C-alpha positions as CSV (number, residue, x, y, z in Angstrom):
1,M,-39.8,-11.3,-12.4
2,W,-39.8,-7.9,-14.1
3,V,-43.2,-8.7,-15.7
4,H,-44.8,-9.4,-12.3
5,I,-43.5,-6.3,-10.5
6,S,-44.1,-3.9,-13.4
7,G,-47.3,-2.1,-14.3
8,F,-47.8,-4.4,-17.3
9,Y,-50.8,-5.9,-15.5
10,D,-52.2,-6.0,-12.0
11,A,-50.1,-8.8,-10.5
12,R,-52.2,-8.9,-7.3
13,A,-55.5,-9.3,-9.2
14,L,-53.9,-12.0,-11.4
15,M,-52.7,-13.9,-8.4
16,N,-56.2,-13.7,-6.8
17,D,-58.0,-14.9,-9.8
18,L,-56.0,-17.1,-12.2
19,G,-59.0,-19.1,-13.2
20,G,-58.0,-22.1,-15.3
21,L,-54.8,-20.6,-16.5
22,P,-52.5,-22.9,-14.5
23,W,-54.3,-26.0,-15.9
24,L,-54.1,-24.7,-19.4
25,Y,-50.3,-24.0,-19.0
26,S,-49.9,-27.5,-17.4
27,S,-51.6,-29.0,-20.5
28,L,-49.2,-27.1,-22.8
29,V,-46.2,-28.2,-20.8
30,A,-47.4,-31.8,-20.9
31,L,-47.8,-31.7,-24.7
32,F,-44.3,-30.1,-25.0
33,S,-42.9,-32.9,-22.8
34,I,-44.4,-35.6,-24.9
35,L,-43.1,-34.1,-28.1
36,V,-39.6,-33.6,-26.6
37,G,-39.5,-37.1,-25.2
38,F,-40.3,-38.6,-28.5
39,V,-37.7,-36.6,-30.4
40,V,-35.0,-37.2,-27.7
41,Q,-35.6,-40.9,-27.7
42,K,-35.3,-41.1,-31.5
43,Q,-32.2,-39.0,-31.7
44,W,-30.6,-40.9,-28.8
45,E,-31.3,-44.1,-30.6
46,N,-29.9,-42.8,-33.8
47,W,-26.8,-41.5,-32.0
48,N,-26.1,-44.9,-30.5
49,N,-26.6,-46.7,-33.8
50,L,-24.2,-44.2,-35.5
51,V,-21.5,-44.8,-32.8
52,D,-22.0,-48.6,-33.0
53,S,-21.8,-48.6,-36.8
54,V,-18.5,-46.6,-36.7
55,K,-17.0,-49.0,-34.1
56,S,-18.3,-52.0,-36.1
57,E,-16.7,-50.7,-39.3
58,V,-13.3,-50.2,-37.6
59,D,-13.5,-53.5,-35.8
60,S,-14.2,-55.3,-39.1
61,L,-11.3,-53.5,-40.8
62,R,-9.0,-54.5,-37.9
63,E,-10.1,-58.1,-38.2
64,L,-9.4,-58.1,-41.9
65,F,-5.9,-56.6,-41.4
66,L,-5.0,-59.2,-38.7
67,W,-6.3,-62.0,-40.9
68,S,-4.3,-60.7,-43.9
69,R,-1.0,-61.0,-41.9
70,Y,-1.2,-64.8,-42.6
71,L,-1.4,-64.3,-46.3
72,P,1.4,-64.3,-48.8
73,Q,3.6,-61.2,-48.7
74,D,2.1,-59.6,-51.9
75,Y,-1.5,-59.8,-50.5
76,K,-0.4,-58.8,-47.1
77,D,1.0,-55.6,-48.5
78,K,-2.1,-55.0,-50.7
79,F,-4.5,-55.3,-47.9
80,S,-2.4,-53.2,-45.6
81,K,-2.1,-50.4,-48.2
82,G,-5.8,-50.6,-49.0
83,I,-7.0,-50.5,-45.4
84,K,-4.7,-47.6,-44.4
85,F,-5.7,-45.6,-47.5
86,Y,-9.4,-46.1,-46.6
87,L,-8.8,-45.2,-42.9
88,K,-6.8,-42.0,-43.8
89,E,-9.6,-40.9,-46.2
90,M,-12.2,-41.5,-43.6
91,S,-10.2,-39.6,-41.0
92,A,-9.7,-36.7,-43.4
93,N,-13.3,-36.0,-44.4
94,G,-15.3,-39.2,-44.5
95,L,-17.5,-38.4,-41.5
96,Q,-18.4,-35.0,-42.7
97,K,-19.4,-36.4,-46.1
98,S,-21.6,-39.1,-44.5
99,E,-23.4,-36.6,-42.2
100,R,-24.4,-34.7,-45.3
101,G,-25.5,-37.9,-47.1
102,E,-22.7,-37.4,-49.6
103,K,-20.1,-39.8,-51.0
104,S,-16.4,-39.1,-51.4
105,E,-14.8,-40.2,-54.6
106,K,-11.5,-41.0,-52.8
107,I,-13.3,-43.1,-50.2
108,E,-15.3,-44.9,-52.8
109,K,-12.0,-45.6,-54.7
110,A,-10.3,-46.9,-51.5
111,F,-13.3,-49.2,-50.8
112,S,-13.3,-50.5,-54.4
113,G,-9.6,-51.2,-54.1
114,L,-10.2,-53.4,-51.1
115,Q,-13.0,-55.1,-52.9
116,E,-10.8,-55.9,-55.9
117,V,-8.0,-57.3,-53.7
118,M,-10.6,-59.6,-52.1
119,F,-11.9,-60.8,-55.4
120,E,-8.4,-61.4,-56.7
121,L,-7.5,-63.4,-53.6
122,S,-10.7,-65.5,-54.0
123,E,-10.0,-66.3,-57.6
124,K,-6.4,-67.4,-56.9
125,D,-7.2,-69.2,-53.6
126,P,-10.9,-70.3,-53.6
127,G,-10.5,-71.9,-50.2
128,R,-10.3,-68.5,-48.7
129,M,-13.4,-67.2,-50.4
130,T,-15.8,-67.8,-47.5
131,T,-13.5,-66.0,-45.0
132,T,-12.8,-63.2,-47.5
133,F,-16.4,-62.4,-48.2
134,S,-17.4,-62.8,-44.5
135,F,-15.0,-59.9,-43.7
136,F,-16.2,-57.9,-46.7
137,S,-19.9,-58.3,-45.8
138,K,-19.2,-57.1,-42.3
139,I,-17.4,-54.0,-43.5
140,L,-20.1,-53.3,-46.1
141,E,-22.9,-53.6,-43.6
142,A,-21.2,-51.4,-41.0
143,R,-20.4,-48.8,-43.7
144,S,-24.0,-48.8,-45.0
145,N,-25.3,-48.3,-41.4
146,R,-22.9,-45.4,-40.9
147,L,-24.0,-43.7,-44.0
148,R,-27.7,-44.2,-43.1
149,Y,-27.5,-43.1,-39.5
150,G,-25.0,-40.3,-40.2
151,S,-27.4,-38.6,-42.6
152,H,-30.5,-38.8,-40.3
153,H,-31.5,-35.4,-39.0
154,V,-34.6,-34.0,-37.3
155,P,-36.9,-32.6,-40.1
156,Q,-36.7,-28.8,-40.3
157,S,-40.5,-28.5,-39.7
158,L,-40.2,-30.5,-36.5
159,K,-37.2,-28.5,-35.4
160,S,-39.0,-25.2,-36.0
161,T,-42.0,-26.6,-34.0
162,L,-39.7,-27.4,-31.1
163,K,-38.2,-23.9,-31.2
164,F,-41.6,-22.3,-31.1
165,C,-42.8,-24.6,-28.3
166,T,-39.7,-23.8,-26.2
167,F,-40.2,-20.1,-26.7
168,L,-43.9,-20.5,-25.9
169,V,-43.3,-22.4,-22.7
170,I,-40.8,-19.8,-21.5
171,I,-42.9,-16.7,-22.4
172,L,-46.2,-18.1,-20.9
173,S,-44.4,-19.0,-17.6
174,L,-44.2,-15.2,-17.0
175,F,-48.0,-15.0,-16.8
176,I,-48.3,-17.6,-14.0
177,G,-48.4,-15.5,-10.8
178,I,-46.9,-16.6,-7.5
179,R,-47.4,-14.5,-4.4
180,D,-43.7,-14.6,-3.3
181,V,-41.7,-12.6,-5.8
182,W,-38.5,-14.6,-5.3
183,L,-40.3,-17.9,-5.5
184,D,-41.9,-16.7,-8.7
185,Y,-38.5,-15.7,-10.0
186,T,-37.0,-19.1,-9.2
187,F,-39.9,-20.9,-10.9
188,T,-39.7,-18.8,-14.1
189,V,-35.9,-19.1,-14.4
190,S,-35.8,-22.8,-13.6
191,L,-38.6,-23.6,-16.1
192,S,-37.0,-21.5,-18.8
193,L,-33.6,-23.0,-18.2
194,V,-34.9,-26.6,-18.4
195,A,-36.8,-25.9,-21.6
196,F,-33.8,-24.3,-23.2
197,I,-31.4,-27.1,-22.1
198,I,-33.8,-29.7,-23.6
199,Y,-33.7,-27.9,-26.9
200,I,-29.8,-27.7,-26.8
201,V,-29.6,-31.4,-26.1
202,I,-31.8,-32.2,-29.1
203,D,-29.7,-29.9,-31.3
204,D,-26.5,-31.4,-30.0
205,L,-27.7,-35.0,-30.8
206,D,-28.9,-33.8,-34.3
207,N,-25.4,-32.6,-35.2
208,P,-23.0,-35.4,-34.2
209,L,-19.9,-33.7,-35.8
210,T,-20.5,-30.3,-34.1
211,P,-18.4,-30.0,-30.9
212,G,-20.5,-30.8,-27.9
213,N,-21.3,-33.6,-25.4
214,W,-22.2,-35.9,-28.2
215,H,-19.4,-35.3,-30.6
216,L,-18.4,-38.0,-33.1
217,T,-14.7,-37.9,-33.9
218,T,-12.2,-39.8,-36.1
219,E,-10.5,-41.2,-33.1
220,E,-11.5,-44.8,-34.0
221,Y,-10.0,-44.5,-37.4
222,D,-6.8,-42.8,-36.2
223,S,-6.3,-45.4,-33.5
224,L,-6.5,-48.2,-36.0
225,I,-4.0,-46.5,-38.3
226,K,-1.5,-46.2,-35.4
227,Q,-2.1,-49.8,-34.4
228,I,-1.5,-51.1,-38.0
229,S,1.7,-49.0,-38.2
230,S,2.8,-50.4,-34.9
231,I,2.2,-54.0,-35.9
232,E,4.0,-53.5,-39.2
233,S,7.0,-51.9,-37.5
234,S,7.3,-54.7,-34.9
235,Q,7.2,-57.3,-37.6
236,G,9.8,-55.6,-39.6
């Protein structure tokens, strides 16, 4: 509003003769909308895939634990210990590592330990091999998906382009004159707020471990640890 009521330019002359400026601005906003729509759709899809992969990983580990309760006591203890160790390491720093595309030595060790127990059981009891490797393949696939989707981020060049476009849409809206000053103020503020919120949404989706509306937590892993401890306590 300050731009229109200041002496920066003759607002009355601008309102009387905008020429093709509104159409050019509309074209710019349309291009901005297309770019934003594409990025939001891809980030939303990636977010859903990441959440699903975490849930699938935890569900597969839960199934493995429940199945292991019908095994001999020594294997029952080995699976329980291995699963809890893996869950605790994931809860501690596993998600942060996967977002950066890194691997934790402790988590890799915990996963290898589970794998060794599965191979050992399959060698001693070949009849359980199919079931054992079925659980292992589910965990492996979910884990692979989590690592892949967790390390996906908007390229820096595209993110910089979005920042520039957001800034451009906000600044150029100041040069679209409207005769009513308060209507002009409402238009400018609303458009600026929408453009800024859109960028915040994209940035929020691009950083799933940063506190926000789309914030991936270790709740799934912590919940399974509590469930396993509760089952073991109830069974003595």
